[in-house]
C-alpha positions, 0 to 999 in steps of 0.5 A, spaced: 636 835 320 643 838 317 644 842 323 642 837 328 647 832 325 653 838 325 657 835 319 661 839 315 659 835 309 652 834 310 647 840 309 640 841 307 641 839 299 645 833 301 639 831 305 634 832 300 638 828 295 638 822 300 631 823 301 629 823 293 634 817 292 630 813 298 623 815 295 625 813 288 627 806 291 621 805 295 616 807 290 619 804 284 620 796 284 626 793 283 630 799 283 637 799 286 640 804 290 645 806 285 640 807 280 636 812 284 643 816 285 644 816 278 637 818 276 637 824 282 644 826 279 640 827 273 635 831 276 630 826 275 626 825 282 620 822 282 617 815 280 612 819 275 618 823 272 621 816 270 615 813 268 613 818 263 620 818 260 622 816 253 628 811 254 632 814 249 632 821 252 633 818 259 639 814 257 642 820 253 641 824 260 644 818 264 650 816 260 654 822 261 653 822 268 654 814 269 661 816 265 663 821 270 667 821 276 661 822 280 658 816 276 664 812 277 664 813 284 656 811 284 657 805 280 663 802 284 666 798 278 659 796 276 657 796 269 654 802 266 646 802 265 644 800 258 638 802 254 635 795 256 636 797 263 633 804 262 627 801 259 626 796 265 626 802 270 621 806 266 617 799 266 617 798 273 616 806 275 609 805 271 608 800 277 610 805 282 607 804 289 605 810 293 609 811 300 605 809 306 608 811 313 610 806 317 
C-alpha cells in the first residue's frame, strides 16, 4: 500500500499504525480517534490489551505521551485523558466487538 501511495512520509509502519488505530476505534465502543492514537503511541494495539490493563498503569503509560509534543498534536488543544477516562476505556474495551467484514 505504501508503495502504491508513493508518498515520502507514508511507509509501511505509518500504515500499520493507522490500521491499529482504526481497529481500536471499531472494536472499542465510545473510543475516539485521538484516544486510539494515544493508545497506539503507547504500543497498546488491541482491545484485549486495553481490557486487561490496570487503570493506574495505563494512565502512567499514556500520561507522558499525552504531555509530549506528539500528544499535544494528537489532542489539538483538548484535555489530557484523566484516570476516570482511562477507566472508561477499559470498561468499554471489556465490551469489545469483533471485526466483521463489510
